C-alpha positions as a Python dict, from the first residue, in 0.01 Angstrom:
ca = {
    (1, 'M'): (0, 0, 0),
    (2, 'P'): (91, 56, -370),
    (3, 'F'): (438, 11, -517),
    (4, 'L'): (569, 135, -851),
    (5, 'S'): (821, -88, -1031),
    (6, 'R'): (1039, -29, -1335),
    (7, 'I'): (1194, -331, -1506),
    (8, 'R'): (1459, -316, -1779),
    (9, 'I'): (1384, -537, -2080),
    (10, 'N'): (1648, -673, -2320),
    (11, 'P'): (1479, -650, -2663),
    (12, 'F'): (1729, -883, -2829),
    (13, 'R'): (1632, -1200, -2642),
    (14, 'E'): (1382, -1445, -2790),
    (15, 'Q'): (1150, -1440, -2488),
    (16, 'S'): (1162, -1061, -2482),
    (17, 'R'): (1043, -1037, -2841),
    (18, 'K'): (746, -1261, -2758),
    (19, 'L'): (651, -1042, -2461),
    (20, 'L'): (706, -711, -2639),
    (21, 'T'): (470, -803, -2922),
    (22, 'S'): (191, -962, -2714),
    (23, 'P'): (-4, -764, -2450),
    (24, 'R'): (-169, -1092, -2345),
    (25, 'K'): (162, -1268, -2275),
    (26, 'L'): (311, -964, -2105),
    (27, 'H'): (7, -943, -1878),
    (28, 'G'): (71, -1302, -1772),
    (29, 'A'): (437, -1225, -1702),
    (30, 'V'): (334, -931, -1483),
    (31, 'L'): (96, -1143, -1276),
    (32, 'A'): (371, -1405, -1231),
    (33, 'G'): (565, -1151, -1023),
    (34, 'L'): (291, -1120, -761),
    (35, 'P'): (303, -1405, -505),
    (36, 'D'): (-23, -1312, -333),
    (37, 'F'): (-222, -1198, -635),
    (38, 'S'): (-599, -1232, -626),
    (39, 'G'): (-858, -1143, -885),
    (40, 'E'): (-980, -857, -666),
    (41, 'Q'): (-649, -669, -689),
    (42, 'R'): (-593, -401, -951),
    (43, 'V'): (-260, -429, -1130),
    (44, 'L'): (-165, -158, -1378),
    (45, 'W'): (125, -177, -1620),
    (46, 'R'): (267, -1, -1922),
    (47, 'L'): (543, -78, -2168),
    (48, 'D'): (758, 226, -2248),
    (49, 'A'): (964, 197, -2565),
    (50, 'G'): (1249, 417, -2437),
    (51, 'G'): (1421, 386, -2774),
    (52, 'S'): (1473, 61, -2962),
    (53, 'H'): (1741, -62, -2720),
    (54, 'R'): (1590, 41, -2384),
    (55, 'P'): (1230, -74, -2339),
    (56, 'E'): (1105, -51, -1982),
    (57, 'L'): (811, -217, -1811),
    (58, 'V'): (635, 3, -1552),
    (59, 'V'): (402, -171, -1306),
    (60, 'L'): (184, -49, -1018),
    (61, 'T'): (99, -320, -764),
    (62, 'V'): (-71, -339, -425),
    (63, 'G'): (203, -546, -259),
    (64, 'V'): (578, -584, -304),
    (65, 'P'): (650, -784, -624),
    (66, 'D'): (946, -996, -734),
    (67, 'W'): (1061, -948, -1092),
    (68, 'M'): (1357, -1187, -1105),
    (69, 'H'): (1170, -1419, -1343),
    (70, 'L'): (1150, -1132, -1593),
    (71, 'V'): (1517, -1050, -1544),
    (72, 'E'): (1613, -1412, -1610),
    (73, 'Q'): (1382, -1457, -1908),
    (74, 'A'): (1386, -1114, -2071),
    (75, 'G'): (1653, -898, -1909),
    (76, 'W'): (2029, -899, -1850),
    (77, 'P'): (2068, -1145, -1560),
    (78, 'Q'): (2450, -1144, -1568),
    (79, 'A'): (2497, -769, -1612),
    (80, 'E'): (2597, -524, -1341),
    (81, 'G'): (2363, -260, -1202),
    (82, 'R'): (1998, -263, -1106),
    (83, 'H'): (1776, -485, -1314),
    (84, 'Y'): (1460, -335, -1168),
    (85, 'T'): (1347, -89, -901),
    (86, 'V'): (1050, -105, -665),
    (87, 'R'): (946, 213, -485),
    (88, 'D'): (677, 295, -233),
    (89, 'Y'): (407, 493, -415),
    (90, 'A'): (260, 646, -100),
    (91, 'P'): (483, 959, -112),
    (92, 'V'): (349, 1038, -459),
    (93, 'L'): (-12, 1010, -340),
    (94, 'D'): (60, 1207, -23),
    (95, 'G'): (223, 1484, -227),
    (96, 'L'): (-85, 1556, -435),
    (97, 'S'): (-262, 1888, -390),
    (98, 'E'): (-523, 2075, -589),
    (99, 'G'): (-364, 2320, -829),
    (100, 'R'): (-33, 2136, -846),
    (101, 'E'): (100, 2063, -1193),
    (102, 'F'): (279, 1754, -1321),
    (103, 'V'): (427, 1624, -1642),
    (104, 'F'): (243, 1300, -1724),
    (105, 'R'): (249, 992, -1945),
    (106, 'V'): (-24, 735, -2001),
    (107, 'T'): (-102, 470, -2260),
    (108, 'A'): (-477, 444, -2297),
    (109, 'N'): (-742, 264, -2501),
    (110, 'P'): (-964, 547, -2637),
    (111, 'V'): (-1303, 402, -2723),
    (112, 'Q'): (-1661, 493, -2802),
    (113, 'N'): (-1985, 300, -2779),
    (114, 'T'): (-2169, 274, -3108),
    (115, 'S'): (-2437, 61, -3272),
    (116, 'S'): (-2266, 111, -3611),
    (117, 'P'): (-1957, -113, -3637),
    (118, 'D'): (-1862, 45, -3971),
    (119, 'K'): (-1869, 399, -3837),
    (120, 'P'): (-1572, 594, -3981),
    (121, 'G'): (-1285, 653, -3743),
    (122, 'S'): (-1342, 339, -3539),
    (123, 'A'): (-1183, -1, -3498),
    (124, 'G'): (-1417, -281, -3400),
    (125, 'E'): (-1399, -530, -3115),
    (126, 'E'): (-1606, -837, -3048),
    (127, 'G'): (-1944, -753, -2896),
    (128, 'G'): (-2320, -753, -2938),
    (129, 'S'): (-2571, -1027, -2871),
    (130, 'A'): (-2820, -1228, -3071),
    (131, 'G'): (-3180, -1116, -3097),
    (132, 'R'): (-3138, -746, -3024),
    (133, 'Q'): (-2930, -450, -3132),
    (134, 'R'): (-2663, -364, -2880),
    (135, 'G'): (-2396, -95, -2871),
    (136, 'R'): (-2039, -206, -2931),
    (137, 'R'): (-1719, -66, -2791),
    (138, 'M'): (-1512, 67, -3078),
    (139, 'G'): (-1158, 205, -3068),
    (140, 'H'): (-1095, 556, -3200),
    (141, 'R'): (-857, 540, -3496),
    (142, 'T'): (-744, 897, -3561),
    (143, 'A'): (-510, 1094, -3338),
    (144, 'A'): (-756, 1384, -3323),
    (145, 'A'): (-1039, 1157, -3204),
    (146, 'Q'): (-810, 992, -2949),
    (147, 'R'): (-696, 1328, -2816),
    (148, 'G'): (-1056, 1447, -2795),
    (149, 'W'): (-1152, 1135, -2597),
    (150, 'F'): (-875, 1206, -2347),
    (151, 'L'): (-950, 1576, -2302),
    (152, 'E'): (-1326, 1524, -2265),
    (153, 'R'): (-1273, 1284, -1974),
    (154, 'A'): (-992, 1457, -1787),
    (155, 'H'): (-1218, 1622, -1528),
    (156, 'R'): (-1386, 1296, -1431),
    (157, 'W'): (-1034, 1168, -1355),
    (158, 'G'): (-966, 1464, -1124),
    (159, 'F'): (-739, 1677, -1343),
    (160, 'E'): (-726, 1913, -1638),
    (161, 'V'): (-468, 1941, -1912),
    (162, 'V'): (-314, 2288, -1898),
    (163, 'A'): (-364, 2529, -2185),
    (164, 'A'): (-105, 2506, -2461),
    (165, 'S'): (127, 2783, -2572),
    (166, 'T'): (80, 2945, -2913),
    (167, 'E'): (330, 2699, -3062),
    (168, 'G'): (141, 2404, -2914),
    (169, 'A'): (-190, 2540, -3042),
    (170, 'S'): (-52, 2568, -3394),
    (171, 'E'): (84, 2214, -3387),
    (172, 'E'): (-250, 2072, -3274),
    (173, 'A'): (-442, 2263, -3539),
    (174, 'V'): (-210, 2140, -3815),
    (175, 'E'): (-241, 1776, -3701),
    (176, 'A'): (-620, 1793, -3677),
    (177, 'A'): (-647, 1956, -4019),
    (178, 'A'): (-426, 1687, -4173),
    (179, 'E'): (-671, 1423, -4048),
    (180, 'G'): (-973, 1613, -4177),
    (181, 'E'): (-1103, 1694, -3828),
    (182, 'P'): (-1143, 2030, -3654),
    (183, 'A'): (-940, 2107, -3343),
    (184, 'R'): (-1156, 2060, -3031),
    (185, 'G'): (-1194, 2366, -2807),
    (186, 'E'): (-900, 2547, -2654),
    (187, 'P'): (-568, 2381, -2741),
    (188, 'R'): (-414, 2192, -2451),
    (189, 'E'): (-65, 2079, -2363),
    (190, 'V'): (-93, 1714, -2463),
    (191, 'R'): (54, 1519, -2752),
    (192, 'I'): (31, 1163, -2874),
    (193, 'T'): (376, 1007, -2892),
    (194, 'D'): (283, 654, -2998),
    (195, 'R'): (-16, 475, -3151),
    (196, 'K'): (-66, 100, -3195),
    (197, 'R'): (-327, -155, -3293),
    (198, 'H'): (-307, -508, -3148),
    (199, 'S'): (-516, -809, -3244),
    (200, 'F'): (-510, -1130, -3042),
    (201, 'V'): (-727, -1408, -2903),
    (202, 'K'): (-838, -1357, -2542),
    (203, 'N'): (-689, -1615, -2304),
    (204, 'G'): (-537, -1788, -2604),
    (205, 'R'): (-868, -1950, -2701),
    (206, 'G'): (-1149, -1700, -2641),
    (207, 'P'): (-1296, -1426, -2862),
    (208, 'K'): (-1075, -1207, -3076),
    (209, 'V'): (-969, -880, -2914),
    (210, 'V'): (-874, -571, -3116),
    (211, 'L'): (-692, -316, -2901),
    (212, 'T'): (-622, 37, -3027),
    (213, 'T'): (-386, 233, -2803),
    (214, 'A'): (-246, 584, -2784),
    (215, 'T'): (31, 710, -2557),
    (216, 'F'): (-35, 1061, -2427),
    (217, 'E'): (229, 1291, -2282),
    (218, 'G'): (185, 1645, -2157),
    (219, 'R'): (120, 1859, -1856),
    (220, 'L'): (-177, 1841, -1618),
    (221, 'R'): (-313, 2028, -1318),
    (222, 'V'): (-487, 1855, -1026),
    (223, 'V'): (-843, 1982, -976),
    (224, 'D'): (-975, 1720, -730),
    (225, 'R'): (-709, 1561, -512),
    (226, 'Q'): (-921, 1270, -390),
    (227, 'V'): (-1050, 1173, -733),
    (228, 'F'): (-707, 1211, -888),
    (229, 'A'): (-544, 990, -624),
    (230, 'K'): (-801, 721, -702),
    (231, 'T'): (-731, 760, -1073),
    (232, 'L'): (-361, 697, -1018),
    (233, 'V'): (-419, 364, -842),
    (234, 'T'): (-717, 238, -1047),
    (235, 'G'): (-618, 364, -1393),
    (236, 'I'): (-810, 529, -1675),
    (237, 'G'): (-1021, 384, -1952),
    (238, 'P'): (-1059, 20, -2061),
    (239, 'G'): (-790, -229, -2159),
    (240, 'K'): (-609, -225, -1822),
    (241, 'A'): (-520, -594, -1841),
    (242, 'Y'): (-335, -525, -2164),
    (243, 'G'): (-110, -237, -2063),
    (244, 'C'): (-351, 57, -2067),
    (245, 'G'): (-454, 305, -1798),
    (246, 'L'): (-139, 357, -1587),
    (247, 'L'): (-87, 733, -1545),
    (248, 'T'): (261, 827, -1420),
    (249, 'L'): (381, 1167, -1306),
    (250, 'A'): (701, 1371, -1295),
    (251, 'D'): (785, 1706, -1139),
    (252, 'P'): (805, 1968, -1420),
    (253, 'E'): (1112, 2118, -1254),
    (254, 'Q'): (1298, 1788, -1273),
    (255, 'V'): (1220, 1700, -1634),
}
């Protein structure tokens, strides 16, 4: 049974700053809150900025977690109020229906496979093998390419992004033109609210990882309930261990 947690982070503490700037360390802190974690479980998480003073960690787990270690290390342990919330995610999954619309947010790792590491518009990651040419996974660099990656894959995730209004269409066209890329197909109601590029060593001693992320927000419509429910609990795209793939929903009438 899945549970969705939200944990308040105090950005002014020393340990918080270490976690907020390192997807690898934050991943370790998330796993530390799961007493019965096994490698077969899928854990999704996302760091929402929420303004410079109110970052929030959102985590989807299979079992009930305990986040007191994060509160003590990176929160406000002596303050009043709730330090974190844990809610049963089953009502969200049970409430899905084809044709229903939601406001959404997701931080993803938009990538492409290419045999040309220097291809324009890409950020490289470690890959390849000796003795033969092999495609590498490269991160899309421009907002237009990242948005195109997201829209092209929406149906395989069980949803579609609803068509944008005239104002939204104009905004998308202007942004694409500014990046020297044409707008892709019919404008849709999705925008990129944050973009980052992280570089770190895997497991503290392994190969170098370059992670390019984009946070998408907008409005979607469910087209395949079963596939979409699976998407919510398994995530979208690569980079899930480092804060990518968790798609969260809100009722448009309550936003």
